[in-house]
N, C-alpha and C positions, 0 to 999 in steps of 0.2 A: 504494499500499500504505500503510495507516494505521500510524503509530508506536505501538509497544507500551511500556508503562511498567511497571516492577516496581513491585507494590504495596508502600507503605511504611506499613502498618497494625500494626506491631508493637506499639504502645502499646495495642492493644485487650486485650491479654493483662492480666487483672487483677492480675497480679505486678508490672506496670509501672504503678503509680499514682503519676503524676508530682506530684501535690499533696503526697503524703506525703514524696516525695524532698526536697522543699524545706523541710520542717521542720528546724529548727536550722541553716539556711543563710542566715540573715538578712545576714551579712557579705557573701557572693557576690552576694546579690540587690541589696543597696545599691550594691555596686561597679559592677553593671551599669547601675543606675539614674543612678549618677554618670557613666558613660561616655555614656548617652544625653543627658544634660543637657549635657554638654561638647561633644558632636557636633551637638546639634539646638537649643541655646538660641538665641533669636532668631529661629528660622525658623518658617515656618507652611505646612502642606500641605494639600492638598485631600482626598487619600486615601491613608491608610497601611495596609499590608498586613503582618501579622506571620506570616511563613511557618514553618510548624512550631511554632507557639507554645504547644503543650500546652493547658493550661487557661485561658490568656489572662493569665498572670502579668504580662507586660510591655505587654499592650495597655492597661491602665489608665494607664501611663505615657504611651503614644503618644497618649491622648486630649489631653495638655496642648499637643501639636504639630500635630493634624491634625484637620480638620473631621469627617472620617469615619474610622473604624478598622474594619478586618476581620481577624478571626482566621482564617487558612487553615490547617487541620490535617488530616492524613491519618488521624488515628484518632477514630473516632465516640465511643469511650469518653472520650477527653480532651475532646471537644466537649460530651459529656453532663455531665461534671465542670464544665467552663467555664459551663454554663447556670446552675449555682448560683453559682460564684464570681464571676460577673459580674452577678448579679441587680440590683445597684445601678448597673449600667452597661448600661443597656438599649439604648442607641445602638449599642454594639459589635455587628457582625454576625459570625456564625460560619458558616464555610463548610468542607465537606469537600473537601479539595484537596491535592494532591501537589506538591512543589517542582519537580519535572521536568515538570508538567503544569498550569501555571497558567491558569486559566479566565478570562483577561483579554484584551482586545484589545491589539494593538501600541501601545506607548507610552502605555499607560493611567493608568499609576500614578506618582505623584511621590514616594513614600517606601516603601520596602520594608525589612523587617528580617528577618533570618535568624539567630536566636541559639541557640547549642547545638544546631544541626542538623549541622554539618559533621563533628562526631565520628561520625556515622553514615554519612558519604559518602565511602568510599574513593577514589571518581572523581567529583568534583562537576561535570564539564563540562556534563552536561545541565541541572542545576539552574542553573548559571551563564548557560547560554545562554538560558533561559527568564526570568531574571531581566532580562538585557539586553534581550530581546524586548519585555517588558511595561514597563519602566522609561521614563518619559518623557525627552526630550532634557535637559531641565533638572532631571530628578528625582535623588534620591540613594537610596543603599541602604546599610544597615549589615549587614555580615557578620562574624559572630564566628567565629573559628577556635580549636579545640582545639590548642594549641601544644606541639609535641614538643621543640622547641629551647630551651625555658624554661632558666632558670638552672641548677636542680638537675640536670637531665638534662646540660646541657654540662659540668658538673663531673664526673659519673659517666663520660661517655664520655672526658674528658680523663684521668681516672685509668687508665682502660683503654686509653688511646691509641688510641681509635677515632673515626673521622670521623662527624659528624653526619649521618643519613640525609636523603636529598633525597625520597624517596617516603614516602607515609603508612605509620605504624607502627601494626600491629594491637596494642592493649595488653589485649585480653582474655586470660584465663587459658586454659590449654589445654583445661581443662573445658569452657569456654564457646565454643570455637572450632567451632561447629556451624552448619549451613545455617539451622536454624530459630531461631538466637539473632542478636539484633540487632548488627550491625557496630559496633564501637567503635574508632576510629582517632584518632591524633593527627597533625597535619600539620605540615610545615616551611612557615612563613609566605612565605618567598622563592618557593617552588613555587607556592603559592596566588596570590601576585601575577601571577605568569606565567600561570596558568590563567585568572584574571580577565581579563587582557590579551587572551588568546585569544578570550575571549567578547566582546571590545569594552567592556570596563569598565576604568576608571582609579582607582587608589587615590589619594584626595585627602589622607586622614588616617589615622594610625595611633594606637591607644591600647593600652597594656599593662594588663591588667585582673585583678583578683583576685591582685595582687602580694603579699600577706600572707596567701595562702591556706595555714593550718597550724592543725592541731588545737590545739597547744600555744599559739599566739598567740591563737586565738580563746577559750581558757579563761583566759589570763592578763592579756590587755590589754583594757581596757574598748572596749565596741563603738563608742562615740563617737570614741574615739582612732584606732581602726582605720580608720573611715571617713575621717576627717581625713587621716591619713596616705596612705591610698589615693588620695584626690583629689589629693594633691600628686605622688604617684609615676606616676600614669597617662601623663602626657605625657612626664615625664623619662625613663622607662624604655622609651618606645616604640621608639626605634631599635635597642635591643639585644634586643628580643624577650623580655623579662625574665620575664613572668608566665606562667602556665598558659593563659590566655585572651587573644587578640589580636582586637581590634575594628578593622575596616577601614571607613572611610567611602569609598564609591565612587560614581563618576558614569559616564555614558555617554562613552566616549572620542570626542572630536571629530575 
């Protein structure tokens, strides 16, 4: 019996124009670029695949580290936007593909990135299994996690004398909790580490990213200063899972 996969094409909806979402989010983008640089600097890969990479925002960065880059995205609309966004990066390949059904051979890829996808995955076990399958024995993957146990949430739970949840938390409004609406969850990073291990993936390094994500800070602190401080904080705050975004560098468990 063939395996069935739930279609992940919600970003075909014209209301979900991911390119427009990133307007005014220069700090968050640069914070993620910094994380890539810290995790990949000095390394070179044959083939990098950005899973769920939208219109190719980070594929441009991956060209600095890999001979070949592929944008693997389940939304045709996002791939159409990518055609224009990547017009000056013609070597970047665009493929319609889902994270739980990667069209690659076992151990074929030596670099995989999956950024800002986990918040749409209440249960990422199928996706992790696919990443483990296609990742080379000496390959690396960067998996970003929308972090529920960030500093501000920990303070809120402490005030209410509530324990931090282990399971994913659906952060959608009641109005948007519909079957046809995109899932949007935050995860407990400790739970994600266990899920990765179950899939045969080992966490090599952790970074806390977008640590200064605040509308007030972005309006009052110069952009250059924000990025400089972010670069200092990413490794320092990693063990405490301080920021709203956690980057895991993972490899195949030996």
